[in-house]
C-alpha positions as CSV (number, residue, x, y, z in Angstrom):
1,X,0.0,0.0,0.0
2,X,1.4,3.3,-1.1
3,X,1.7,6.1,1.5
4,X,0.7,9.7,0.6
5,X,3.3,11.3,2.9
6,X,6.1,9.2,1.4
7,X,5.1,10.1,-2.2
8,X,5.0,13.8,-1.2
9,X,8.4,13.8,0.4
10,X,9.9,11.8,-2.5
11,X,8.4,14.3,-5.0
12,X,10.0,17.2,-3.0
13,X,13.5,15.8,-2.5
14,X,14.0,13.3,-5.3
15,X,11.3,14.2,-7.7
16,X,13.8,15.7,-10.2
17,X,15.0,12.2,-11.0
18,X,11.6,10.6,-10.8
19,X,11.7,8.6,-7.6
20,X,8.2,9.4,-6.6
21,X,6.9,7.8,-9.9
22,X,9.0,4.7,-9.3
23,X,7.5,4.5,-5.8
24,X,4.0,4.8,-7.2
25,X,4.5,2.1,-9.8
26,X,4.7,4.5,-12.8
27,X,8.0,3.1,-14.2
28,X,7.7,4.6,-17.6
29,X,7.1,8.1,-16.3
30,X,10.0,7.6,-13.8
31,X,12.3,6.7,-16.6
32,X,11.4,9.7,-18.6
33,X,12.1,11.9,-15.6
34,X,15.4,10.1,-15.1
35,X,16.5,10.5,-18.8
36,X,15.6,14.2,-18.9
37,X,16.8,15.2,-15.4
38,X,19.7,17.2,-16.9
39,X,17.1,19.6,-18.5
40,X,15.6,20.6,-15.1
41,X,12.1,20.2,-16.5
42,X,11.4,17.1,-14.4
43,X,12.3,19.2,-11.4
44,X,9.6,21.7,-12.3
45,X,7.1,18.9,-12.9
46,X,8.1,17.3,-9.6
47,X,7.4,20.5,-7.8
48,X,3.9,20.5,-9.3
49,X,3.5,16.9,-8.3
50,X,4.6,17.8,-4.8
51,X,1.9,20.4,-4.6
52,X,-0.7,18.1,-6.0
53,X,0.1,15.4,-3.5
54,X,0.2,17.9,-0.6
55,X,-3.3,19.2,-1.3
56,X,-4.8,15.9,-2.4
57,X,-7.1,14.2,0.0
58,X,-6.2,10.8,1.5
59,X,-9.3,9.2,-0.2
60,X,-8.4,10.5,-3.6
61,X,-4.8,9.4,-3.3
62,X,-6.0,5.9,-2.3
63,X,-8.4,5.7,-5.2
64,X,-5.7,6.7,-7.6
65,X,-2.6,4.9,-6.4
66,X,-3.7,2.0,-4.1
67,X,-5.5,-0.5,-6.2
68,X,-7.1,-2.4,-3.3
69,X,-9.4,0.6,-2.8
70,X,-10.8,0.6,-6.3
């Protein structure tokens, strides 16, 4: 089961290289972040992801990323 707080912290500190996407099981998206990390665009997208996770409700997070709640 994925944890919202863990995903939020990973997006903030390691989001520029896609760690939060690997954690959430989005391997393709994580690889894209990793490949393009030298452009700093993934860092901007990770900041956006951080804000989305920060303000997302626990129920919405569970519906989207924890498949047992679907």
